[in-house]
SEGU-731822 format. One record per residue (C-alpha): residue number from 1; residue in three letters; chain; z, x, y. Coordinates in pm, 1 decimal, padded with zeros to 6 digits. Layout:
N
PT  seq  type  mol        up      east     north
PT  NUM   ala    A         Z         X         Y
...
This chain:
369
PT  seq  type  mol        up      east     north
PT    1   met    A  -01574.1  -00015.1   00019.3
PT    2   val    A  -01310.7   00211.3   00179.2
PT    3   leu    A  -00960.9   00259.2   00038.2
PT    4   glu    A  -00673.2   00356.3   00264.9
PT    5   asp    A  -00648.3   00699.8   00099.6
PT    6   gly    A  -01007.9   00767.2   00204.5
PT    7   arg    A  -01185.0   00714.9  -00128.0
PT    8   thr    A  -01512.4   00528.3  -00083.2
PT    9   phe    A  -01734.0   00325.0  -00316.8
PT   10   thr    A  -02079.7   00194.0  -00236.1
PT   11   gly    A  -02265.3  -00098.7  -00385.8
PT   12   asp    A  -02452.2  -00417.4  -00300.3
PT   13   ala    A  -02331.2  -00701.6  -00080.3
PT   14   tyr    A  -02199.6  -00993.7  -00285.8
PT   15   gly    A  -02106.3  -01322.3  -00123.8
PT   16   ala    A  -02078.7  -01329.0   00256.2
PT   17   leu    A  -02190.0  -01042.3   00477.8
PT   18   gly    A  -01932.8  -00896.1   00712.4
PT   19   glu    A  -01596.3  -00725.9   00698.4
PT   20   thr    A  -01272.9  -00795.6   00517.0
PT   21   val    A  -00949.8  -00600.8   00475.0
PT   22   gly    A  -00665.8  -00665.3   00232.7
PT   23   glu    A  -00460.0  -00519.5  -00049.1
PT   24   ala    A  -00675.4  -00388.4  -00334.5
PT   25   val    A  -00552.0  -00516.0  -00672.0
PT   26   phe    A  -00713.1  -00534.9  -01013.9
PT   27   cys    A  -00718.5  -00836.3  -01246.1
PT   28   thr    A  -00766.0  -00782.3  -01619.7
PT   29   gly    A  -00869.2  -01137.7  -01712.6
PT   30   met    A  -01197.5  -01159.0  -01902.0
PT   31   thr    A  -01225.6  -01531.0  -01823.2
PT   32   gly    A  -01096.1  -01762.4  -01554.2
PT   33   tyr    A  -01239.1  -01590.8  -01245.6
PT   34   gln    A  -01259.2  -01923.1  -01060.0
PT   35   glu    A  -00889.0  -01987.2  -01119.8
PT   36   thr    A  -00820.4  -01636.9  -00987.3
PT   37   leu    A  -01030.7  -01690.2  -00675.4
PT   38   thr    A  -00861.6  -02022.2  -00591.1
PT   39   asp    A  -00503.8  -01909.2  -00668.3
PT   40   pro    A  -00317.8  -01903.6  -00332.2
PT   41   ser    A  -00106.6  -01612.8  -00461.1
PT   42   tyr    A  -00411.7  -01389.6  -00402.0
PT   43   his    A  -00409.3  -01461.4  -00027.2
PT   44   arg    A  -00481.1  -01139.7   00168.5
PT   45   gln    A  -00578.8  -00947.9  -00144.1
PT   46   val    A  -00912.8  -00794.1  -00240.0
PT   47   val    A  -00945.5  -00859.3  -00612.0
PT   48   val    A  -01118.0  -00608.7  -00841.3
PT   49   met    A  -01230.2  -00766.3  -01170.0
PT   50   thr    A  -01201.6  -00524.0  -01461.3
PT   51   ala    A  -01432.4  -00731.7  -01682.9
PT   52   pro    A  -01780.3  -00598.4  -01605.3
PT   53   his    A  -01986.9  -00918.4  -01613.8
PT   54   ile    A  -01871.8  -01191.4  -01372.6
PT   55   gly    A  -02029.6  -01522.4  -01273.8
PT   56   asn    A  -02202.9  -01624.7  -01595.5
PT   57   thr    A  -02032.4  -01965.4  -01607.3
PT   58   gly    A  -02093.2  -02036.4  -01238.4
PT   59   val    A  -01846.1  -02253.5  -01046.7
PT   60   asn    A  -01738.5  -02617.3  -01072.6
PT   61   glu    A  -01501.0  -02858.9  -00901.7
PT   62   gln    A  -01277.3  -02905.9  -01206.5
PT   63   asp    A  -01165.1  -02540.7  -01222.0
PT   64   met    A  -01048.8  -02526.3  -00859.1
PT   65   glu    A  -00674.3  -02453.0  -00851.2
PT   66   ser    A  -00647.8  -02532.4  -00479.0
PT   67   arg    A  -00857.3  -02652.7  -00186.1
PT   68   lys    A  -01043.7  -02323.4  -00128.8
PT   69   ile    A  -01104.9  -01965.0  -00234.9
PT   70   trp    A  -00805.3  -01761.1  -00115.7
PT   71   val    A  -00894.3  -01400.2  -00198.8
PT   72   ser    A  -00974.1  -01181.0   00100.0
PT   73   gly    A  -01250.4  -01002.2  -00088.8
PT   74   phe    A  -01406.3  -00980.6  -00433.8
PT   75   val    A  -01523.3  -00669.4  -00620.4
PT   76   val    A  -01734.5  -00685.5  -00937.2
PT   77   arg    A  -01950.2  -00448.8  -01134.4
PT   78   asp    A  -02226.8  -00671.5  -01269.3
PT   79   pro    A  -02269.9  -01020.0  -01117.4
PT   80   ala    A  -02462.9  -01273.0  -01322.6
PT   81   ile    A  -02827.2  -01315.9  -01223.3
PT   82   arg    A  -02785.6  -01691.6  -01265.9
PT   83   pro    A  -02511.9  -01918.7  -01407.5
PT   84   ser    A  -02559.3  -02045.9  -01760.9
PT   85   asn    A  -02298.3  -02299.3  -01868.0
PT   86   trp    A  -02301.6  -02675.4  -01923.0
PT   87   arg    A  -02007.9  -02718.0  -01681.8
PT   88   ser    A  -02164.5  -02515.2  -01399.7
PT   89   gln    A  -02222.6  -02691.2  -01067.3
PT   90   gly    A  -02318.5  -02387.1  -00864.0
PT   91   asp    A  -02359.2  -02012.4  -00835.8
PT   92   leu    A  -02053.5  -01790.6  -00780.2
PT   93   gly    A  -02221.9  -01563.1  -00525.9
PT   94   glu    A  -02336.6  -01864.0  -00324.7
PT   95   ala    A  -01986.8  -02016.1  -00338.0
PT   96   leu    A  -01838.6  -01692.7  -00200.6
PT   97   asp    A  -02099.9  -01690.1   00076.4
PT   98   gln    A  -02035.4  -02054.1   00168.8
PT   99   gln    A  -01662.7  -01990.4   00204.6
PT  100   gly    A  -01706.1  -01666.6   00398.1
PT  101   val    A  -01565.2  -01438.4   00129.3
PT  102   val    A  -01698.3  -01083.5   00164.6
PT  103   gly    A  -01759.4  -00911.0  -00166.2
PT  104   ile    A  -01930.8  -00611.1  -00318.3
PT  105   ser    A  -02106.0  -00561.8  -00652.4
PT  106   gly    A  -02248.9  -00266.8  -00839.5
PT  107   val    A  -01919.5  -00080.9  -00808.1
PT  108   asp    A  -01781.5   00138.4  -01086.9
PT  109   thr    A  -01484.3  -00091.3  -01137.6
PT  110   arg    A  -01350.6   00119.8  -01424.5
PT  111   ala    A  -01317.4   00424.0  -01196.6
PT  112   leu    A  -01174.8   00204.3  -00919.5
PT  113   thr    A  -00918.0   00047.8  -01153.0
PT  114   arg    A  -00809.1   00388.5  -01283.0
PT  115   his    A  -00769.4   00503.9  -00923.6
PT  116   leu    A  -00549.7   00204.8  -00835.4
PT  117   arg    A  -00352.8   00242.7  -01158.3
PT  118   asp    A  -00279.6   00607.6  -01078.7
PT  119   arg    A  -00231.9   00579.8  -00701.2
PT  120   gly    A  -00098.1   00224.2  -00679.6
PT  121   ser    A  -00222.0  -00082.3  -00493.6
PT  122   met    A  -00333.6  -00001.0  -00140.8
PT  123   arg    A  -00518.2  -00147.5   00153.1
PT  124   val    A  -00895.7  -00160.0   00133.1
PT  125   gly    A  -01186.9  -00269.4   00345.7
PT  126   val    A  -01520.2  -00408.7   00230.3
PT  127   phe    A  -01799.9  -00375.7   00484.5
PT  128   ser    A  -02157.9  -00507.6   00464.6
PT  129   gly    A  -02438.8  -00586.5   00704.0
PT  130   glu    A  -02376.0  -00481.7   01063.8
PT  131   ala    A  -02004.6  -00434.2   00987.7
PT  132   ala    A  -02095.6  -00136.8   00764.8
PT  133   gln    A  -02266.2   00056.1   01043.9
PT  134   gly    A  -01955.2   00246.9   01161.4
PT  135   thr    A  -01874.5   00604.4   01070.5
PT  136   pro    A  -01649.6   00670.3   00768.0
PT  137   thr    A  -01363.7   00751.7   01005.0
PT  138   glu    A  -01412.6   00429.3   01200.0
PT  139   leu    A  -01416.3   00220.6   00880.9
PT  140   leu    A  -01104.0   00392.5   00749.0
PT  141   asn    A  -00922.9   00329.8   01076.6
PT  142   arg    A  -00997.6  -00043.1   01045.8
PT  143   val    A  -00835.4  -00037.0   00702.4
PT  144   leu    A  -00529.0   00152.4   00825.8
PT  145   glu    A  -00479.5  -00097.6   01108.2
PT  146   ala    A  -00433.8  -00384.4   00861.4
PT  147   pro    A  -00077.2  -00496.1   00775.3
PT  148   lys    A   00070.2  -00389.2   00441.4
PT  149   met    A   00175.3  -00645.0   00182.1
PT  150   ser    A   00535.5  -00522.7   00191.3
PT  151   gly    A   00711.1  -00714.1   00467.2
PT  152   ser    A   00447.3  -00989.0   00484.2
PT  153   ala    A   00563.6  -01352.1   00486.8
PT  154   leu    A   00262.4  -01550.7   00365.9
PT  155   ala    A   00385.3  -01863.7   00185.0
PT  156   ala    A   00366.2  -02080.1   00496.7
PT  157   glu    A   00000.7  -01978.5   00543.9
PT  158   val    A  -00105.5  -02127.2   00208.1
PT  159   ser    A   00138.5  -02417.9   00175.7
PT  160   thr    A   00041.7  -02780.9   00221.5
PT  161   glu    A   00085.8  -02912.9   00575.5
PT  162   ala    A   00196.0  -03258.7   00461.4
PT  163   ala    A   00385.3  -03380.1   00155.5
PT  164   tyr    A   00190.0  -03559.7  -00115.9
PT  165   val    A   00268.6  -03721.2  -00449.8
PT  166   val    A   00114.6  -03662.3  -00792.3
PT  167   pro    A   00208.2  -03973.0  -00993.3
PT  168   ala    A   00335.5  -03963.0  -01349.4
PT  169   val    A   00088.6  -04030.3  -01628.4
PT  170   gly    A   00211.2  -04326.0  -01829.7
PT  171   glu    A   00576.1  -04419.2  -01810.3
PT  172   lys    A   00765.8  -04238.4  -01533.9
PT  173   arg    A   01058.2  -04040.7  -01674.1
PT  174   phe    A   01165.3  -03811.6  -01389.5
PT  175   thr    A   01107.9  -03731.1  -01023.4
PT  176   val    A   01063.7  -03366.1  -00921.6
PT  177   ala    A   01055.8  -03217.9  -00571.7
PT  178   ala    A   00813.2  -02922.7  -00581.5
PT  179   leu    A   00824.1  -02669.5  -00297.4
PT  180   asp    A   00468.9  -02553.7  -00232.7
PT  181   leu    A   00477.8  -02179.2  -00174.4
PT  182   gly    A   00118.2  -02148.9  -00297.5
PT  183   ile    A   00116.6  -02400.2  -00580.9
PT  184   lys    A  -00176.3  -02425.8  -00822.6
PT  185   gly    A  -00314.4  -02768.5  -00905.9
PT  186   met    A  -00245.5  -02734.3  -01276.9
PT  187   thr    A   00132.7  -02723.1  -01219.9
PT  188   pro    A   00186.1  -03080.7  -01099.5
PT  189   ala    A  -00083.3  -03191.5  -01344.4
PT  190   leu    A   00114.3  -03059.7  -01643.7
PT  191   leu    A   00439.1  -03210.0  -01512.7
PT  192   ser    A   00263.4  -03540.1  -01448.0
PT  193   lys    A   00132.2  -03538.4  -01803.2
PT  194   arg    A   00494.8  -03527.8  -01919.7
PT  195   gly    A   00592.7  -03839.1  -01726.4
PT  196   val    A   00706.7  -03665.0  -01407.6
PT  197   glu    A   00633.7  -03796.8  -01057.9
PT  198   val    A   00583.9  -03480.6  -00851.0
PT  199   his    A   00649.9  -03476.8  -00476.6
PT  200   val    A   00480.5  -03162.4  -00343.9
PT  201   leu    A   00649.5  -03051.4  -00020.5
PT  202   pro    A   00561.9  -02794.1   00249.5
PT  203   ala    A   00725.2  -02450.6   00232.4
PT  204   ser    A   00917.2  -02531.7   00552.5
PT  205   ser    A   01100.9  -02825.0   00391.0
PT  206   thr    A   01477.1  -02861.2   00428.1
PT  207   phe    A   01737.7  -02958.4   00171.3
PT  208   ala    A   01735.3  -03308.4   00319.4
PT  209   asp    A   01358.3  -03323.2   00263.2
PT  210   leu    A   01400.9  -03215.2  -00097.9
PT  211   thr    A   01673.5  -03468.1  -00173.9
PT  212   ala    A   01518.1  -03759.1   00018.5
PT  213   met    A   01349.0  -03891.2  -00296.1
PT  214   asn    A   01662.7  -03836.9  -00508.9
PT  215   pro    A   01490.4  -03590.1  -00743.8
PT  216   asp    A   01596.3  -03526.5  -01100.8
PT  217   gly    A   01483.9  -03165.7  -01057.0
PT  218   val    A   01351.9  -02912.8  -00807.4
PT  219   phe    A   01058.0  -02678.0  -00866.1
PT  220   phe    A   00962.4  -02365.5  -00666.3
PT  221   ser    A   00601.7  -02255.0  -00712.7
PT  222   asn    A   00411.1  -01929.6  -00717.3
PT  223   gly    A   00290.4  -01785.1  -00387.3
PT  224   pro    A   00182.5  -01475.6  -00194.1
PT  225   gly    A   00372.1  -01220.6   00010.9
PT  226   asp    A   00693.1  -01023.3  -00003.4
PT  227   pro    A   00991.2  -01220.5  -00145.0
PT  228   ala    A   01224.3  -01009.4   00069.6
PT  229   thr    A   01096.4  -01202.3   00374.1
PT  230   ala    A   01173.4  -01549.2   00234.2
PT  231   asp    A   01526.1  -01592.3   00371.8
PT  232   ala    A   01486.8  -01961.5   00458.2
PT  233   glu    A   01354.3  -02046.8   00112.2
PT  234   val    A   01638.5  -01852.0  -00052.1
PT  235   ala    A   01896.8  -02037.7   00159.1
PT  236   leu    A   01736.1  -02366.0   00052.7
PT  237   leu    A   01751.9  -02265.2  -00313.6
PT  238   arg    A   02119.2  -02173.5  -00279.6
PT  239   glu    A   02183.8  -02531.5  -00166.2
PT  240   val    A   01996.5  -02659.6  -00471.4
PT  241   leu    A   02205.6  -02440.2  -00700.9
PT  242   gly    A   02525.4  -02529.2  -00518.4
PT  243   asn    A   02459.2  -02896.7  -00587.9
PT  244   ser    A   02372.3  -02830.1  -00954.5
PT  245   ile    A   02027.8  -02989.8  -00930.8
PT  246   pro    A   01811.8  -02879.7  -01227.8
PT  247   phe    A   01579.2  -02602.9  -01110.6
PT  248   phe    A   01266.5  -02436.2  -01247.4
PT  249   gly    A   01077.2  -02161.3  -01064.9
PT  250   ile    A   00767.7  -01960.8  -01146.8
PT  251   cys    A   00634.7  -01633.8  -01002.9
PT  252   phe    A   00747.6  -01633.3  -00636.2
PT  253   gly    A   01001.1  -01897.4  -00738.4
PT  254   asn    A   01144.8  -01656.8  -00995.2
PT  255   gln    A   01186.7  -01387.0  -00732.9
PT  256   leu    A   01359.3  -01634.4  -00499.9
PT  257   leu    A   01600.3  -01740.7  -00775.1
PT  258   gly    A   01678.5  -01372.3  -00823.2
PT  259   arg    A   01746.9  -01328.1  -00452.4
PT  260   ala    A   01959.2  -01646.4  -00449.6
PT  261   val    A   02190.9  -01497.4  -00713.6
PT  262   gly    A   02214.9  -01163.3  -00534.8
PT  263   leu    A   01935.2  -00953.3  -00684.8
PT  264   glu    A   01703.6  -00722.8  -00490.7
PT  265   thr    A   01324.4  -00716.9  -00519.4
PT  266   tyr    A   01086.8  -00421.7  -00516.4
PT  267   lys    A   00711.8  -00363.2  -00508.8
PT  268   leu    A   00543.3  -00266.3  -00833.1
PT  269   ala    A   00302.1   00026.3  -00827.0
PT  270   phe    A  -00000.2  -00188.3  -00915.5
PT  271   gly    A   00146.1  -00518.3  -01032.7
PT  272   his    A   00064.5  -00745.6  -01323.9
PT  273   arg    A  -00256.8  -00947.0  -01286.4
PT  274   gly    A  -00455.7  -01100.2  -01568.2
PT  275   ile    A  -00423.7  -01334.7  -01865.0
PT  276   asn    A  -00329.4  -01089.1  -02138.3
PT  277   gln    A   00026.7  -00978.1  -02054.9
PT  278   pro    A   00275.6  -00971.2  -02347.1
PT  279   val    A   00623.5  -01107.7  -02271.1
PT  280   leu    A   00930.0  -01142.7  -02494.4
PT  281   asp    A   01126.8  -01466.5  -02471.2
PT  282   arg    A   01476.0  -01335.0  -02542.6
PT  283   leu    A   01605.6  -01687.0  -02611.7
PT  284   thr    A   01373.0  -01736.0  -02910.2
PT  285   asn    A   01275.9  -01372.8  -02979.5
PT  286   lys    A   00909.5  -01475.3  -02972.9
PT  287   val    A   00631.3  -01283.5  -02798.8
PT  288   glu    A   00399.6  -01474.8  -02566.3
PT  289   val    A   00063.7  -01365.3  -02427.8
PT  290   thr    A   00079.9  -01480.2  -02067.6
PT  291   ser    A  -00102.1  -01509.3  -01735.7
PT  292   his    A   00033.5  -01301.0  -01445.4
PT  293   asn    A  -00026.9  -01247.6  -01077.0
PT  294   his    A   00254.4  -01061.7  -00904.5
PT  295   gly    A   00298.5  -00738.8  -00715.2
PT  296   phe    A   00676.5  -00763.6  -00667.3
PT  297   ala    A   00955.9  -00779.3  -00923.7
PT  298   leu    A   01331.5  -00824.7  -00957.1
PT  299   ala    A   01559.9  -00521.6  -00978.2
PT  300   trp    A   01818.6  -00571.8  -01253.9
PT  301   pro    A   02135.9  -00371.4  -01179.7
PT  302   thr    A   02238.0  -00302.0  -01539.6
PT  303   glu    A   02096.4  -00302.1  -01893.5
PT  304   leu    A   01855.1  -00591.4  -01949.8
PT  305   ser    A   02070.5  -00710.7  -02238.4
PT  306   glu    A   02376.2  -00743.4  -02012.3
PT  307   ser    A   02452.5  -01047.1  -01795.4
PT  308   ile    A   02570.4  -01027.1  -01435.4
PT  309   thr    A   02802.3  -01251.4  -01234.7
PT  310   ser    A   02684.9  -01433.3  -00923.6
PT  311   asp    A   02814.6  -01695.6  -00680.4
PT  312   phe    A   02680.6  -01950.5  -00927.9
PT  313   gly    A   02822.1  -01799.4  -01246.8
PT  314   gly    A   02660.1  -01581.6  -01509.4
PT  315   val    A   02294.4  -01479.8  -01492.3
PT  316   ser    A   02090.5  -01343.3  -01782.6
PT  317   val    A   01743.5  -01195.2  -01825.9
PT  318   ser    A   01556.6  -01450.2  -02037.0
PT  319   his    A   01210.4  -01285.9  -02049.8
PT  320   val    A   01094.9  -00923.2  -02045.0
PT  321   ala    A   00748.0  -00769.3  -02000.5
PT  322   leu    A   00674.6  -00563.4  -02310.0
PT  323   asn    A   00441.1  -00319.6  -02133.1
PT  324   asp    A   00696.0  -00191.1  -01882.0
PT  325   asn    A   01029.3  -00379.2  -01927.4
PT  326   val    A   00994.2  -00564.3  -01596.9
PT  327   val    A   01223.7  -00867.1  -01562.7
PT  328   glu    A   01002.5  -01169.6  -01633.2
PT  329   gly    A   01257.5  -01451.2  -01635.8
PT  330   leu    A   01610.9  -01554.2  -01544.9
PT  331   ser    A   01853.6  -01806.6  -01687.9
PT  332   leu    A   02180.5  -01920.0  -01528.6
PT  333   asp    A   02467.8  -01970.5  -01767.3
PT  334   asp    A   02670.5  -02211.6  -01553.7
PT  335   arg    A   02403.2  -02400.4  -01358.0
PT  336   pro    A   02095.9  -02594.5  -01478.7
PT  337   ala    A   01845.0  -02336.1  -01355.9
PT  338   phe    A   01587.8  -02096.2  -01499.6
PT  339   ser    A   01267.7  -01924.7  -01391.6
PT  340   val    A   00982.6  -01705.6  -01512.9
PT  341   gln    A   00771.2  -01447.5  -01332.3
PT  342   tyr    A   00442.3  -01552.3  -01490.6
PT  343   his    A   00220.9  -01863.9  -01503.6
PT  344   pro    A   00290.9  -02120.4  -01778.0
PT  345   glu    A   00034.3  -02349.7  -01612.0
PT  346   ala    A  -00254.1  -02104.6  -01673.8
PT  347   ala    A  -00564.3  -02326.6  -01662.0
PT  348   ala    A  -00784.7  -02050.5  -01803.6
PT  349   gly    A  -00532.6  -01981.1  -02078.4
PT  350   pro    A  -00344.2  -01861.7  -02265.9
PT  351   arg    A  -00128.6  -02163.8  -02355.3
PT  352   asp    A   00162.0  -01972.1  -02512.6
PT  353   ala    A   00404.9  -02043.4  -02225.4
PT  354   glu    A   00330.6  -02411.3  -02162.6
PT  355   tyr    A   00649.3  -02499.2  -02353.6
PT  356   leu    A   00844.7  -02398.7  -02042.6
PT  357   phe    A   00755.7  -02731.7  -01883.9
PT  358   asp    A   00914.7  -02902.0  -02185.1
PT  359   arg    A   01220.2  -02681.8  -02136.2
PT  360   phe    A   01240.3  -02810.1  -01777.1
PT  361   ile    A   01213.6  -03169.7  -01905.6
PT  362   asp    A   01494.6  -03101.4  -02154.0
PT  363   leu    A   01706.5  -02954.4  -01874.6
PT  364   met    A   01664.4  -03263.3  -01657.8
PT  365   glu    A   01727.3  -03490.1  -01955.8
PT  366   ala    A   02050.6  -03311.1  -02046.0
PT  367   his    A   02167.5  -03315.7  -01683.5
PT  368   ser    A   02106.8  -03689.4  -01646.7
PT  369   ala    A   02281.3  -03778.6  -01973.8
């Protein structure tokens, strides 16, 4: 394993043999590794798990958040010898191999995480089998040739190619048009559970596509890449806001709402990734433990307690990360729109933020009254 600053780690091949290059990031979740692996937001990233023992519960079809494993590579310290869980339908290492995901085990992930925390996320290559036969300089050059995450437009690479519908469970109450920028399966499932018929649309959809089913609300999902590249999606969101259609965005969707109201984005040193991130909901003054996966954030131009004015009226910071004061949510004062930077649909937990889907329901209900 070769980092772009030249630091090297050696270990055992885990998953597929070969070569992979991506952005090295660390995830602090002690559970939910299958949800992490199948989260499209991890596209083109090599994920380092900080929990030392990975794979004990195996893999199963129910915990898939999308159609495949999206991570570019996987780094663990101590892979399970065999899965041991009543829900297991297979071995994690074998699943990685079957999907061509190159990984490495036996790595000092604590030292690696400290390195990334101090130096910041960076490109990395994992090499095994014949691909590992090059000289250290040759391997490093392969890493340095890979594109950086900043400036990368990736949502279209993970989005659905064709629209599909997730029907409401029980009586249908609302229709929502959900823009798939890297959506996780649990999102439409939780909306559906609340009586919402969800039309999941490709990232390339137009305003006419979004409004074709006369939606009661619009949802923008999580997704990979640099939000500064998403000009078309921001223009689409500005049309949504201009027509006062109730809007809810998460993760990438939060960053796009920020851009739509005039905010800039920036790359965090090493991002927030894991299921143990404390966030303050400034509307209720309650602290939530939340699931995160983002390497970019919104730049707030003034004190977090102060609102700003946009083309769509006042904008306030609704949620704040308690570890580093990063903006974790926005609320528009004069339009039916809000967003959060984290994942209220976290299948692996925690459930603290699931109420945000109810807040979206309330918003649509109030708008239709």
